[in-house]
VMD Tcl script that builds the backbone (N, CA, C; Angstrom):
set m [mol new atoms 477]
animate dup $m
set s [atomselect $m all]
$s set {name element resname resid chain x y z} {
  {N N MET 1 A 101.932 89.427 140.638}
  {CA C MET 1 A 102.876 89.898 139.505}
  {C C MET 1 A 103.685 91.016 140.192}
  {N N ASP 2 A 105.113 90.899 140.087}
  {CA C ASP 2 A 105.992 91.927 140.434}
  {C C ASP 2 A 105.659 93.329 139.861}
  {N N ASP 3 A 105.271 94.416 140.130}
  {CA C ASP 3 A 104.904 95.491 139.495}
  {C C ASP 3 A 106.291 96.235 138.817}
  {N N PHE 4 A 107.282 96.044 139.632}
  {CA C PHE 4 A 108.615 96.946 139.348}
  {C C PHE 4 A 109.166 95.986 138.087}
  {N N ARG 5 A 108.848 94.724 138.234}
  {CA C ARG 5 A 109.539 93.963 137.227}
  {C C ARG 5 A 108.787 94.139 135.797}
  {N N THR 6 A 107.343 94.074 135.971}
  {CA C THR 6 A 106.488 94.175 134.879}
  {C C THR 6 A 106.975 95.669 134.183}
  {N N GLU 7 A 107.020 96.708 135.002}
  {CA C GLU 7 A 107.154 98.053 134.323}
  {C C GLU 7 A 108.582 98.106 133.700}
  {N N ALA 8 A 109.529 97.381 134.402}
  {CA C ALA 8 A 111.039 96.999 133.878}
  {C C ALA 8 A 110.973 96.760 132.419}
  {N N ASN 9 A 110.107 95.626 132.448}
  {CA C ASN 9 A 110.037 94.723 131.234}
  {C C ASN 9 A 109.445 95.636 130.421}
  {N N LEU 10 A 108.322 96.448 130.519}
  {CA C LEU 10 A 107.511 97.259 129.369}
  {C C LEU 10 A 108.627 98.296 128.997}
  {N N SER 11 A 109.595 98.954 129.849}
  {CA C SER 11 A 110.534 99.580 129.574}
  {C C SER 11 A 111.219 99.334 128.471}
  {N N ASP 12 A 111.798 98.123 128.630}
  {CA C ASP 12 A 112.534 97.316 127.632}
  {C C ASP 12 A 111.750 96.880 126.219}
  {N N VAL 13 A 110.472 96.937 126.439}
  {CA C VAL 13 A 109.599 96.712 125.187}
  {C C VAL 13 A 109.843 98.275 124.258}
  {N N MET 14 A 109.401 99.356 125.174}
  {CA C MET 14 A 109.713 100.695 124.790}
  {C C MET 14 A 111.157 100.928 123.905}
  {N N ARG 15 A 112.095 100.514 124.539}
  {CA C ARG 15 A 113.387 100.800 124.147}
  {C C ARG 15 A 113.587 99.790 122.809}
  {N N ALA 16 A 113.186 98.635 122.796}
  {CA C ALA 16 A 113.294 97.898 121.643}
  {C C ALA 16 A 112.402 98.592 120.343}
  {N N VAL 17 A 111.339 99.088 120.768}
  {CA C VAL 17 A 110.515 99.602 119.716}
  {C C VAL 17 A 111.174 100.782 119.178}
  {N N GLY 18 A 111.708 101.608 119.933}
  {CA C GLY 18 A 112.634 102.675 119.493}
  {C C GLY 18 A 113.636 102.308 118.575}
  {N N ILE 19 A 114.523 101.370 119.061}
  {CA C ILE 19 A 115.674 100.733 118.243}
  {C C ILE 19 A 115.035 100.533 116.762}
  {N N LEU 20 A 113.960 99.643 116.733}
  {CA C LEU 20 A 113.504 99.145 115.534}
  {C C LEU 20 A 113.068 100.463 114.733}
  {N N TYR 21 A 112.273 101.423 115.257}
  {CA C TYR 21 A 111.948 102.440 114.608}
  {C C TYR 21 A 113.262 103.406 114.019}
  {N N ARG 22 A 114.000 103.573 114.701}
  {CA C ARG 22 A 115.219 104.381 114.372}
  {C C ARG 22 A 116.159 103.607 113.155}
  {N N ARG 23 A 116.106 102.269 113.414}
  {CA C ARG 23 A 116.762 101.454 112.370}
  {C C ARG 23 A 115.984 101.353 111.000}
  {N N ALA 24 A 114.690 101.278 111.164}
  {CA C ALA 24 A 113.865 101.282 110.013}
  {C C ALA 24 A 113.792 102.690 109.344}
  {N N ALA 25 A 113.990 103.660 110.197}
  {CA C ALA 25 A 113.678 105.369 109.522}
  {C C ALA 25 A 115.300 105.258 108.921}
  {N N ARG 26 A 116.350 104.836 109.646}
  {CA C ARG 26 A 117.524 105.012 108.719}
  {C C ARG 26 A 117.618 104.258 107.440}
  {N N THR 27 A 117.282 102.931 107.619}
  {CA C THR 27 A 117.245 102.350 106.334}
  {C C THR 27 A 116.524 103.054 105.184}
  {N N PHE 28 A 115.202 103.473 105.504}
  {CA C PHE 28 A 114.343 103.803 104.569}
  {C C PHE 28 A 114.902 105.291 104.159}
  {N N ALA 29 A 115.560 106.069 105.118}
  {CA C ALA 29 A 116.187 107.446 104.599}
  {C C ALA 29 A 117.115 107.339 103.568}
  {N N GLN 30 A 118.048 106.295 103.685}
  {CA C GLN 30 A 118.995 105.949 102.915}
  {C C GLN 30 A 118.635 105.662 101.476}
  {N N ASP 31 A 117.280 105.217 101.031}
  {CA C ASP 31 A 116.790 104.608 99.944}
  {C C ASP 31 A 116.117 105.872 99.290}
  {N N ARG 32 A 116.962 106.647 98.574}
  {CA C ARG 32 A 116.250 107.889 97.754}
  {C C ARG 32 A 114.966 107.620 97.279}
  {N N SER 33 A 114.438 106.336 96.845}
  {CA C SER 33 A 112.978 106.482 96.211}
  {C C SER 33 A 111.975 106.238 97.553}
  {N N SER 34 A 112.702 106.242 98.745}
  {CA C SER 34 A 111.688 106.176 99.896}
  {C C SER 34 A 110.776 107.530 99.997}
  {N N LEU 35 A 109.795 107.220 101.088}
  {CA C LEU 35 A 108.926 108.547 101.356}
  {C C LEU 35 A 109.446 108.783 102.632}
  {N N PRO 36 A 109.607 110.372 103.025}
  {CA C PRO 36 A 109.548 110.855 104.244}
  {C C PRO 36 A 108.740 110.355 105.305}
  {N N VAL 37 A 109.093 110.029 106.438}
  {CA C VAL 37 A 108.291 109.388 107.487}
  {C C VAL 37 A 107.128 110.021 107.705}
  {N N GLY 38 A 106.956 111.437 107.609}
  {CA C GLY 38 A 105.626 111.793 107.855}
  {C C GLY 38 A 104.522 111.408 106.628}
  {N N ILE 39 A 104.943 111.758 105.342}
  {CA C ILE 39 A 104.161 111.245 104.363}
  {C C ILE 39 A 103.718 109.869 104.473}
  {N N ARG 40 A 104.950 108.970 104.628}
  {CA C ARG 40 A 104.556 107.593 104.578}
  {C C ARG 40 A 103.516 107.334 105.823}
  {N N ALA 41 A 103.359 108.047 107.136}
  {CA C ALA 41 A 102.670 107.657 108.045}
  {C C ALA 41 A 100.997 108.306 107.436}
  {N N VAL 42 A 100.917 109.262 106.999}
  {CA C VAL 42 A 99.810 109.685 106.405}
  {C C VAL 42 A 99.173 108.606 105.387}
  {N N LEU 43 A 99.970 108.456 104.495}
  {CA C LEU 43 A 99.960 107.537 103.363}
  {C C LEU 43 A 99.295 106.048 103.866}
  {N N GLU 44 A 99.848 105.678 104.722}
  {CA C GLU 44 A 99.615 104.244 105.382}
  {C C GLU 44 A 98.303 104.390 106.041}
  {N N LEU 45 A 97.924 105.413 106.491}
  {CA C LEU 45 A 96.402 105.540 107.317}
  {C C LEU 45 A 95.611 105.621 106.335}
  {N N LEU 46 A 95.893 106.576 105.280}
  {CA C LEU 46 A 94.717 106.752 104.218}
  {C C LEU 46 A 94.639 105.498 103.168}
  {N N ALA 47 A 95.579 104.918 103.010}
  {CA C ALA 47 A 95.671 103.522 102.288}
  {C C ALA 47 A 94.757 102.549 102.743}
  {N N PHE 48 A 94.424 102.375 104.079}
  {CA C PHE 48 A 93.524 101.672 104.766}
  {C C PHE 48 A 92.350 101.879 105.416}
  {N N THR 49 A 92.183 103.341 105.073}
  {CA C THR 49 A 90.852 103.855 105.840}
  {C C THR 49 A 90.289 104.642 104.545}
  {N N THR 50 A 89.419 105.458 105.041}
  {CA C THR 50 A 88.475 106.221 104.080}
  {C C THR 50 A 89.460 107.692 103.954}
  {N N PRO 51 A 89.175 108.411 103.083}
  {CA C PRO 51 A 89.742 110.062 102.946}
  {C C PRO 51 A 89.112 110.454 104.612}
  {N N GLN 52 A 89.903 111.490 104.632}
  {CA C GLN 52 A 89.858 112.076 106.050}
  {C C GLN 52 A 90.440 113.642 105.969}
  {N N THR 53 A 90.095 114.582 106.768}
  {CA C THR 53 A 90.404 115.771 107.066}
  {C C THR 53 A 91.944 115.881 107.613}
  {N N VAL 54 A 92.698 116.774 107.507}
  {CA C VAL 54 A 94.068 116.991 108.198}
  {C C VAL 54 A 93.794 116.893 109.612}
  {N N PRO 55 A 92.761 117.763 110.197}
  {CA C PRO 55 A 92.580 117.511 111.776}
  {C C PRO 55 A 92.543 115.974 112.199}
  {N N ARG 56 A 91.633 115.378 111.465}
  {CA C ARG 56 A 91.221 113.932 111.654}
  {C C ARG 56 A 92.440 113.105 111.693}
  {N N ILE 57 A 93.212 113.380 110.594}
  {CA C ILE 57 A 94.621 112.476 110.596}
  {C C ILE 57 A 95.618 112.647 111.621}
  {N N ALA 58 A 95.664 114.111 111.714}
  {CA C ALA 58 A 96.485 114.464 112.990}
  {C C ALA 58 A 96.114 113.715 114.285}
  {N N GLU 59 A 94.850 113.635 114.360}
  {CA C GLU 59 A 94.363 113.052 115.700}
  {C C GLU 59 A 94.584 111.418 115.838}
  {N N ALA 60 A 94.333 110.909 114.706}
  {CA C ALA 60 A 94.698 109.350 114.454}
  {C C ALA 60 A 95.982 109.144 114.739}
  {N N LEU 61 A 96.916 110.095 113.976}
  {CA C LEU 61 A 98.227 109.375 114.278}
  {C C LEU 61 A 99.118 110.487 115.425}
  {N N MET 62 A 98.297 111.102 116.140}
  {CA C MET 62 A 98.877 111.939 117.336}
  {C C MET 62 A 100.137 112.749 116.797}
  {N N PHE 63 A 99.869 113.266 115.823}
  {CA C PHE 63 A 100.832 114.450 115.168}
  {C C PHE 63 A 100.018 115.552 115.458}
  {N N SER 64 A 100.686 116.796 115.413}
  {CA C SER 64 A 100.211 118.166 115.351}
  {C C SER 64 A 99.494 118.284 113.964}
  {N N ARG 65 A 98.420 119.140 113.750}
  {CA C ARG 65 A 97.678 119.330 112.574}
  {C C ARG 65 A 98.772 120.158 111.734}
  {N N GLN 66 A 99.677 120.967 112.085}
  {CA C GLN 66 A 100.662 121.484 111.270}
  {C C GLN 66 A 101.666 121.020 110.618}
  {N N PHE 67 A 102.132 119.765 111.464}
  {CA C PHE 67 A 102.975 118.697 110.740}
  {C C PHE 67 A 102.264 117.753 109.607}
  {N N VAL 68 A 100.978 117.571 110.171}
  {CA C VAL 68 A 100.383 116.817 109.127}
  {C C VAL 68 A 99.749 117.669 107.835}
  {N N GLN 69 A 99.843 118.993 108.002}
  {CA C GLN 69 A 99.368 119.697 106.990}
  {C C GLN 69 A 100.660 119.900 106.025}
  {N N ARG 70 A 101.577 120.186 106.713}
  {CA C ARG 70 A 102.980 120.183 105.881}
  {C C ARG 70 A 103.196 118.874 105.105}
  {N N ASN 71 A 103.051 117.737 105.536}
  {CA C ASN 71 A 103.369 116.489 104.835}
  {C C ASN 71 A 102.357 116.111 103.983}
  {N N VAL 72 A 101.010 116.631 104.085}
  {CA C VAL 72 A 100.157 116.622 102.988}
  {C C VAL 72 A 100.314 117.239 101.781}
  {N N ASP 73 A 100.525 118.617 102.178}
  {CA C ASP 73 A 100.813 119.638 100.956}
  {C C ASP 73 A 102.252 119.052 100.438}
  {N N HIS 74 A 102.938 118.713 100.806}
  {CA C HIS 74 A 104.231 117.961 100.316}
  {C C HIS 74 A 103.690 116.688 99.448}
  {N N GLY 75 A 103.074 116.126 99.864}
  {CA C GLY 75 A 102.373 114.637 99.118}
  {C C GLY 75 A 101.595 115.069 98.085}
  {N N VAL 76 A 100.960 116.192 98.166}
  {CA C VAL 76 A 100.188 116.652 97.007}
  {C C VAL 76 A 100.985 117.260 95.921}
  {N N ASP 77 A 102.204 117.895 96.376}
  {CA C ASP 77 A 103.221 118.195 95.408}
  {C C ASP 77 A 103.890 116.901 94.502}
  {N N LEU 78 A 103.897 115.973 95.289}
  {CA C LEU 78 A 104.438 114.708 94.786}
  {C C LEU 78 A 103.606 113.977 93.980}
  {N N GLY 79 A 102.257 114.259 93.989}
  {CA C GLY 79 A 101.290 113.561 93.451}
  {C C GLY 79 A 100.577 112.030 94.104}
  {N N ILE 80 A 101.296 112.488 95.388}
  {CA C ILE 80 A 100.749 111.133 96.187}
  {C C ILE 80 A 99.533 111.386 96.908}
  {N N PHE 81 A 99.006 112.517 97.207}
  {CA C PHE 81 A 97.582 113.042 97.779}
  {C C PHE 81 A 96.970 113.849 96.834}
  {N N ARG 82 A 95.619 113.838 97.059}
  {CA C ARG 82 A 94.802 115.093 96.241}
  {C C ARG 82 A 93.651 115.425 97.404}
  {N N PHE 83 A 93.317 116.811 97.119}
  {CA C PHE 83 A 92.136 117.166 98.209}
  {C C PHE 83 A 90.991 117.157 97.324}
  {N N GLN 84 A 89.977 117.107 98.100}
  {CA C GLN 84 A 88.623 117.213 97.423}
  {C C GLN 84 A 87.766 117.820 98.598}
  {N N ASP 85 A 86.757 118.462 98.129}
  {CA C ASP 85 A 85.665 119.252 98.843}
  {C C ASP 85 A 85.231 118.212 99.715}
  {N N ASN 86 A 84.878 118.875 100.951}
  {CA C ASN 86 A 84.163 117.858 102.107}
  {C C ASN 86 A 82.687 118.295 102.252}
  {N N PRO 87 A 81.868 117.464 101.782}
  {CA C PRO 87 A 80.381 118.055 102.016}
  {C C PRO 87 A 80.001 118.405 103.387}
  {N N ALA 88 A 80.740 117.675 104.323}
  {CA C ALA 88 A 80.332 118.022 105.788}
  {C C ALA 88 A 80.974 119.305 106.201}
  {N N HIS 89 A 82.031 119.866 105.632}
  {CA C HIS 89 A 82.654 120.820 106.089}
  {C C HIS 89 A 83.211 121.943 105.245}
  {N N ARG 90 A 82.819 122.870 104.865}
  {CA C ARG 90 A 83.294 123.785 103.817}
  {C C ARG 90 A 84.737 124.058 103.700}
  {N N ARG 91 A 85.216 124.170 104.928}
  {CA C ARG 91 A 86.612 124.793 104.893}
  {C C ARG 91 A 87.885 123.620 105.238}
  {N N SER 92 A 87.339 122.574 105.302}
  {CA C SER 92 A 88.174 121.293 105.813}
  {C C SER 92 A 88.227 120.289 104.952}
  {N N ARG 93 A 88.953 120.322 103.923}
  {CA C ARG 93 A 89.002 119.284 102.638}
  {C C ARG 93 A 89.238 117.955 103.098}
  {N N LEU 94 A 88.641 116.918 102.218}
  {CA C LEU 94 A 89.133 115.825 102.435}
  {C C LEU 94 A 90.375 115.358 101.768}
  {N N VAL 95 A 91.680 114.459 102.438}
  {CA C VAL 95 A 92.637 113.884 101.633}
  {C C VAL 95 A 92.470 112.665 101.168}
  {N N PHE 96 A 92.917 112.394 99.872}
  {CA C PHE 96 A 92.605 111.194 99.243}
  {C C PHE 96 A 93.926 110.706 98.810}
  {N N VAL 97 A 94.192 109.525 98.678}
  {CA C VAL 97 A 95.232 108.779 98.135}
  {C C VAL 97 A 94.984 108.657 96.560}
  {N N THR 98 A 95.891 109.009 95.684}
  {CA C THR 98 A 95.912 108.947 94.564}
  {C C THR 98 A 96.587 107.512 94.102}
  {N N ALA 99 A 96.330 107.511 92.758}
  {CA C ALA 99 A 96.890 105.994 92.162}
  {C C ALA 99 A 98.379 106.010 92.368}
  {N N GLU 100 A 99.091 107.341 92.355}
  {CA C GLU 100 A 100.784 106.984 92.623}
  {C C GLU 100 A 100.782 106.645 93.875}
  {N N GLY 101 A 99.931 107.326 94.790}
  {CA C GLY 101 A 100.149 106.994 96.153}
  {C C GLY 101 A 99.960 105.720 96.827}
  {N N ARG 102 A 98.950 105.021 95.934}
  {CA C ARG 102 A 98.991 103.709 96.341}
  {C C ARG 102 A 99.834 102.594 96.070}
  {N N THR 103 A 100.314 103.054 94.901}
  {CA C THR 103 A 101.725 102.278 94.134}
  {C C THR 103 A 102.750 102.668 95.040}
  {N N ALA 104 A 102.974 103.886 95.671}
  {CA C ALA 104 A 104.248 103.980 96.260}
  {C C ALA 104 A 104.032 103.327 97.888}
  {N N ILE 105 A 103.005 103.351 98.530}
  {CA C ILE 105 A 102.800 102.524 99.550}
  {C C ILE 105 A 102.879 100.986 99.690}
  {N N ASP 106 A 102.258 100.568 98.202}
  {CA C ASP 106 A 102.336 99.163 98.218}
  {C C ASP 106 A 104.027 98.729 97.922}
  {N N ARG 107 A 104.710 99.392 97.061}
  {CA C ARG 107 A 106.086 99.505 97.046}
  {C C ARG 107 A 106.716 99.342 98.336}
  {N N VAL 108 A 106.426 100.246 99.319}
  {CA C VAL 108 A 107.190 100.454 100.647}
  {C C VAL 108 A 106.502 99.385 101.525}
  {N N LEU 109 A 105.576 98.947 101.388}
  {CA C LEU 109 A 105.043 97.660 102.369}
  {C C LEU 109 A 105.465 96.408 101.921}
  {N N GLN 110 A 105.746 96.310 100.509}
  {CA C GLN 110 A 106.479 95.010 99.921}
  {C C GLN 110 A 107.714 95.051 100.484}
  {N N ARG 111 A 108.563 95.991 100.389}
  {CA C ARG 111 A 109.965 96.114 100.822}
  {C C ARG 111 A 110.024 95.854 102.074}
  {N N GLU 112 A 109.201 96.415 103.029}
  {CA C GLU 112 A 109.365 95.879 104.485}
  {C C GLU 112 A 109.144 94.427 104.569}
  {N N GLN 113 A 107.988 94.160 103.867}
  {CA C GLN 113 A 107.929 92.557 103.938}
  {C C GLN 113 A 109.179 91.765 103.797}
  {N N ARG 114 A 109.778 92.141 102.842}
  {CA C ARG 114 A 111.065 91.278 102.364}
  {C C ARG 114 A 112.055 91.601 103.562}
  {N N LEU 115 A 112.213 92.563 103.849}
  {CA C LEU 115 A 113.150 92.976 104.989}
  {C C LEU 115 A 112.956 92.160 106.375}
  {N N LEU 116 A 111.791 91.932 106.945}
  {CA C LEU 116 A 111.060 91.137 107.778}
  {C C LEU 116 A 110.810 89.875 107.665}
  {N N ALA 117 A 110.987 89.202 106.359}
  {CA C ALA 117 A 110.831 87.811 105.854}
  {C C ALA 117 A 111.758 86.939 107.230}
  {N N ALA 118 A 113.058 87.270 107.154}
  {CA C ALA 118 A 114.095 86.667 107.769}
  {C C ALA 118 A 113.513 86.416 109.385}
  {N N ALA 119 A 112.922 87.472 110.081}
  {CA C ALA 119 A 112.691 87.706 111.425}
  {C C ALA 119 A 111.387 86.484 111.674}
  {N N GLY 120 A 110.531 86.816 110.405}
  {CA C GLY 120 A 109.091 86.111 110.405}
  {C C GLY 120 A 109.387 84.627 110.654}
  {N N GLU 121 A 110.493 84.403 109.955}
  {CA C GLU 121 A 110.754 82.652 109.896}
  {C C GLU 121 A 111.128 81.967 111.372}
  {N N GLN 122 A 111.460 82.840 112.205}
  {CA C GLN 122 A 111.916 82.568 113.472}
  {C C GLN 122 A 110.762 82.914 114.597}
  {N N LEU 123 A 109.648 83.323 114.075}
  {CA C LEU 123 A 108.617 83.580 114.921}
  {C C LEU 123 A 107.080 82.742 114.848}
  {N N THR 124 A 106.394 82.322 115.649}
  {CA C THR 124 A 105.069 81.800 115.449}
  {C C THR 124 A 104.026 82.784 115.226}
  {N N GLU 125 A 103.031 82.330 114.765}
  {CA C GLU 125 A 101.752 83.368 114.594}
  {C C GLU 125 A 101.313 83.615 116.054}
  {N N ASP 126 A 101.493 82.940 117.032}
  {CA C ASP 126 A 100.924 83.270 118.382}
  {C C ASP 126 A 102.009 84.375 119.037}
  {N N GLU 127 A 103.181 84.261 118.628}
  {CA C GLU 127 A 104.183 85.061 119.127}
  {C C GLU 127 A 104.136 86.458 118.608}
  {N N ILE 128 A 103.719 86.567 117.349}
  {CA C ILE 128 A 103.503 87.860 116.615}
  {C C ILE 128 A 102.014 88.250 117.328}
  {N N SER 129 A 101.281 87.485 117.187}
  {CA C SER 129 A 99.998 88.020 117.931}
  {C C SER 129 A 100.013 88.628 119.365}
  {N N THR 130 A 100.518 87.984 120.191}
  {CA C THR 130 A 101.077 88.210 121.586}
  {C C THR 130 A 101.533 89.586 121.652}
  {N N CYS 131 A 102.553 89.864 120.555}
  {CA C CYS 131 A 103.591 91.193 120.505}
  {C C CYS 131 A 102.470 92.152 120.217}
  {N N LEU 132 A 101.563 92.094 119.027}
  {CA C LEU 132 A 100.605 93.030 118.773}
  {C C LEU 132 A 99.744 93.287 119.773}
  {N N ASP 133 A 99.271 92.247 120.773}
  {CA C ASP 133 A 98.433 92.675 121.878}
  {C C ASP 133 A 99.277 93.496 122.814}
  {N N VAL 134 A 100.465 93.247 123.269}
  {CA C VAL 134 A 101.134 93.971 124.047}
  {C C VAL 134 A 101.276 95.489 123.521}
  {N N LEU 135 A 101.517 95.587 122.146}
  {CA C LEU 135 A 101.810 96.989 121.774}
  {C C LEU 135 A 100.511 97.679 121.787}
  {N N ASP 136 A 99.355 96.894 121.236}
  {CA C ASP 136 A 98.087 97.704 121.450}
  {C C ASP 136 A 97.740 98.225 122.818}
  {N N THR 137 A 97.795 97.355 123.791}
  {CA C THR 137 A 97.761 97.646 125.168}
  {C C THR 137 A 98.311 98.729 125.438}
  {N N ILE 138 A 99.724 98.588 125.385}
  {CA C ILE 138 A 100.325 99.977 125.767}
  {C C ILE 138 A 99.998 101.048 124.975}
  {N N ARG 139 A 99.797 100.956 123.730}
  {CA C ARG 139 A 99.094 102.462 123.050}
  {C C ARG 139 A 97.935 102.970 123.555}
  {N N GLU 140 A 96.975 101.665 123.968}
  {CA C GLU 140 A 95.435 102.181 124.321}
  {C C GLU 140 A 95.405 102.572 125.797}
  {N N ARG 141 A 96.358 102.156 126.478}
  {CA C ARG 141 A 96.361 102.515 127.890}
  {C C ARG 141 A 97.011 103.493 128.575}
  {N N THR 142 A 97.972 104.131 127.630}
  {CA C THR 142 A 98.879 104.941 127.995}
  {C C THR 142 A 98.709 106.440 127.289}
  {N N ASP 143 A 98.614 107.345 128.214}
  {CA C ASP 143 A 98.346 108.994 127.715}
  {C C ASP 143 A 99.998 109.393 127.379}
  {N N TRP 144 A 100.399 109.553 126.405}
  {CA C TRP 144 A 101.705 110.105 126.137}
  {C C TRP 144 A 101.937 111.672 126.465}
  {N N GLY 145 A 101.175 112.175 127.174}
  {CA C GLY 145 A 101.154 113.522 127.457}
  {C C GLY 145 A 102.249 113.799 128.568}
  {N N SER 146 A 103.066 115.006 128.581}
  {CA C SER 146 A 104.220 115.007 129.364}
  {C C SER 146 A 103.632 114.779 130.823}
  {N N ALA 147 A 104.545 114.639 131.733}
  {CA C ALA 147 A 104.450 114.412 133.094}
  {C C ALA 147 A 103.604 115.774 133.775}
  {N N ALA 148 A 103.994 116.904 133.348}
  {CA C ALA 148 A 103.615 118.286 133.693}
  {C C ALA 148 A 102.177 118.231 132.965}
  {N N GLU 149 A 101.496 117.511 132.192}
  {CA C GLU 149 A 100.378 117.384 131.530}
  {C C GLU 149 A 99.785 116.677 132.440}
  {N N GLY 150 A 100.242 115.649 133.320}
  {CA C GLY 150 A 99.561 114.720 133.753}
  {C C GLY 150 A 99.291 113.350 132.964}
  {N N GLY 151 A 100.206 113.141 132.378}
  {CA C GLY 151 A 100.404 111.623 131.393}
  {C C GLY 151 A 100.718 110.609 132.337}
  {N N GLY 152 A 99.980 109.519 131.904}
  {CA C GLY 152 A 99.785 108.445 132.538}
  {C C GLY 152 A 99.152 107.254 131.943}
  {N N LEU 153 A 98.494 106.183 132.890}
  {CA C LEU 153 A 97.815 105.270 132.212}
  {C C LEU 153 A 96.486 105.934 132.076}
  {N N VAL 154 A 95.841 105.505 130.995}
  {CA C VAL 154 A 94.356 106.106 130.895}
  {C C VAL 154 A 93.329 105.104 131.753}
  {N N GLY 155 A 92.570 105.953 132.550}
  {CA C GLY 155 A 91.639 105.158 133.452}
  {C C GLY 155 A 92.196 105.177 134.730}
  {N N ASP 156 A 93.594 105.785 134.989}
  {CA C ASP 156 A 93.792 105.832 136.130}
  {C C ASP 156 A 94.091 107.316 136.927}
  {N N GLU 157 A 93.402 108.218 136.317}
  {CA C GLU 157 A 93.433 109.582 136.488}
  {C C GLU 157 A 93.441 110.037 138.050}
  {N N GLY 158 A 92.423 109.259 139.065}
  {CA C GLY 158 A 92.277 109.324 140.288}
  {C C GLY 158 A 93.225 108.624 141.168}
  {N N ALA 159 A 94.165 107.924 140.368}
  {CA C ALA 159 A 95.281 107.077 141.266}
  {C C ALA 159 A 96.323 108.113 141.823}
}
mol reanalyze $m
mol bondsrecalc $m
mol representation Tube
mol addrep $m
């Protein structure tokens, strides 16, 4: 396989992901009932996993701990999250999704599904599965650290 062409195609994938992300962010930002992007990311993670600490959430989402803490605190103020003592760690409380938070993420995901329905009609299950596989491979095999930090493909440290 032509490595240059593959890399160029993967760059095209990343550009397309960026365009989709910005379009979705703009669409949801215009909706006053929508959630801020940071709160939505934390909410989506916690809605489909178990309660977690802020540092664990930050690691899972690849955000700074401070960014996650600000968004969790804001989400607590909005009634979307609540803290609970962590039996495994006295100073690092667990973040839980409230009933209001579950309602909010359900509403956001339903809206996304309505917006994506037209595209879904044009794609097969195999095409969607392949797309997810490609994106998962990029996510899993790429260290997004800066070039100065040695970012590159995971497992290619000696290359």
